[in-house]
C-alpha positions in Angstrom: 0.0 0.0 0.0 1.2 3.5 -0.8 0.4 6.5 1.4 1.6 10.1 1.5 1.0 13.4 3.1 2.3 16.8 1.9 2.6 20.2 3.3 4.3 23.6 2.6 7.0 24.7 5.0 8.9 28.0 4.9 12.7 27.8 5.0 14.3 31.2 5.2 11.0 32.7 4.0 10.9 30.4 0.9 7.9 28.0 0.6 9.1 24.5 0.1 6.9 21.4 -0.4 7.6 18.6 2.0 6.3 15.0 1.5 6.3 12.1 3.9 5.5 8.9 2.1 5.3 5.1 2.5 5.5 3.0 -0.7 4.9 -0.7 -1.4 6.4 -2.0 -4.6 5.4 1.0 -6.7 8.0 2.2 -9.2 8.4 5.8 -10.4 8.9 6.6 -14.1 11.8 8.7 -15.3 11.3 12.3 -14.3 13.1 15.3 -13.0 12.5 18.3 -10.8 13.1 22.0 -11.1 14.3 22.0 -7.5 16.7 20.1 -5.4 15.1 16.9 -4.0 16.5 16.0 -0.6 15.1 13.1 1.5 15.9 10.9 4.4 14.9 7.2 4.0 13.1 6.1 7.1 12.6 2.4 6.3 13.6 -0.1 3.6 15.7 1.3 0.7 15.2 3.8 -2.0 16.8 2.4 -5.2 16.9 4.7 -8.3 18.8 5.5 -11.5 20.8 8.7 -11.3 23.5 10.0 -13.6 23.5 6.6 -15.5 24.2 4.7 -12.3 21.9 2.7 -9.9 21.9 4.2 -6.4 20.8 2.4 -3.3 20.0 4.5 -0.2 19.3 2.6 2.9 17.2 3.6 5.9 18.9 6.4 7.8 20.7 7.8 4.8 20.0 10.8 2.6 19.0 10.8 -1.1 19.6 13.9 -3.3 18.7 14.8 -6.8 19.9 18.0 -8.5 17.6 20.2 -10.4 17.1 18.9 -14.0 18.7 15.5 -13.4 16.6 12.6 -14.7 15.9 9.8 -12.2 13.3 7.2 -11.4 12.6 5.3 -8.1 11.3 2.2 -6.4 13.6 -0.1 -8.2 14.2 -2.4 -5.2 10.7 -3.8 -5.6 10.3 -3.8 -1.8 8.4 -1.5 0.6 10.2 1.7 1.8 9.4 5.1 3.2 11.0 8.5 3.3 10.5 12.2 4.1 11.5 14.6 1.3 11.8 18.4 0.7 11.9 20.2 -2.6 14.3 23.1 -2.3 14.5 25.8 -5.0 18.0 26.3 -6.3 18.0 29.9 -5.3 17.3 29.0 -1.7 20.1 26.5 -1.7 22.4 29.1 -3.0 21.2 31.5 -0.2 21.9 28.7 2.4 25.4 28.3 0.8 26.1 32.0 1.4 24.6 31.8 4.9 26.9 28.9 5.7 29.9 30.7 4.2 30.6 28.2 1.4 29.0 30.3 -1.4 29.2 27.6 -4.1 26.9 26.4 -6.8 25.9 23.1 -5.2 26.0 19.9 -7.2 25.5 16.5 -5.6 26.8 14.0 -8.2 26.4 10.8 -6.2 22.7 11.0 -5.4 23.2 9.9 -1.8 24.9 10.8 1.5 25.7 8.1 4.0 27.9 9.6 6.6 26.3 9.5 10.0 26.9 13.1 11.0 25.4 14.6 7.9 22.4 12.2 7.9 21.7 12.9 11.6 21.6 16.6 10.8 19.2 16.0 7.9 17.1 13.8 10.1 16.9 16.4 12.8 15.8 19.0 10.3 12.9 16.7 9.1 11.9 15.9 12.7 11.5 19.7 13.3 9.6 20.0 10.0 6.9 17.7 11.4 6.9 18.9 15.0 4.0 21.4 15.5 6.0 23.2 18.3 9.0 24.0 16.1 9.6 27.7 15.5 10.6 29.2 12.2 13.9 30.3 13.8 14.6 26.7 14.9 13.8 25.5 11.4 16.2 28.0 9.8 19.0 27.0 12.3 18.5 23.3 11.5 18.4 24.0 7.8 21.8 25.8 8.0 23.2 22.9 10.1 21.9 20.1 7.8 22.3 21.7 4.4 25.5 23.6 5.3 27.1 20.3 6.1 25.9 18.7 2.9 27.4 21.7 1.0 30.7 21.5 2.8 31.2 17.8 2.8 29.3 16.4 -0.3 28.9 19.1 -2.9 31.3 18.9 -5.9 32.2 21.0 -8.9 29.5 20.7 -11.5 30.2 17.5 -13.5 29.1 16.9 -17.1 25.4 16.3 -17.2 23.6 13.7 -19.3 23.3 16.3 -22.0 26.9 17.6 -22.1 29.4 14.8 -21.7 30.9 15.0 -25.2 30.4 11.4 -26.3 29.7 10.5 -30.0 26.9 12.6 -31.4 24.6 9.8 -32.6 24.8 8.1 -29.2 24.2 11.4 -27.4 21.2 12.1 -29.7 19.5 8.8 -28.7 20.1 9.5 -25.0 18.8 13.1 -25.3 15.6 11.7 -26.9 15.3 9.2 -24.1 15.8 11.9 -21.5 13.0 13.9 -23.1 10.6 11.1 -22.5 11.0 11.9 -18.8 8.3 14.0 -17.2 9.1 17.3 -15.6 7.8 17.1 -12.1 7.7 20.4 -10.1 7.6 18.2 -7.0 7.2 14.5 -6.8 5.7 12.4 -9.6 3.5 10.6 -7.1 1.9 12.9 -4.6 -1.2 13.6 -2.5 -3.0 16.8 -2.2 -1.4 19.1 0.5 -2.4 17.9 4.0 -4.2 14.8 2.8 -3.4 11.1 2.8 -3.6 9.0 -0.4 -3.5 5.3 -1.0 -3.0 3.4 -4.3 
């Protein structure tokens, strides 16, 4: 059974959609977001294709997709759950400046597994769903979690699936395949804000 709830949360005054979801064996089609997609896996494993590799993110670890990067999901074929936030690129750049790193963040691996970073991300998500959390607390936890991701896991922008300079015919086929991916402003499977959905 699949179930999800969504809400809008403000981070540094920017509205960001947050989803908390539980999935059965559902698979996601290829899609991409106009935002950073950052989640913490809370049970099972999120297995997805990202930058032409298969990525497995186990419970307690963080999954990340850069804006515009085509990916899918649910490839493990087993139940899993996660909490996820969709962060506009401009907000992440602002967080980068707030943290003093001031970089154009790119997360090439699609996942983060070190305990300190994941604990900071988990603390941020706990506050997101805590009714007593103040906006000031949220912003502090955002700087702590995402600042560490920027310092420890962001890299210089690598070639994307559209600019890696391989033979033109092969690239043309891959570009056409990429264009079959749907643009998802948020998640490609989602409930209405504040509701629960099952499928």
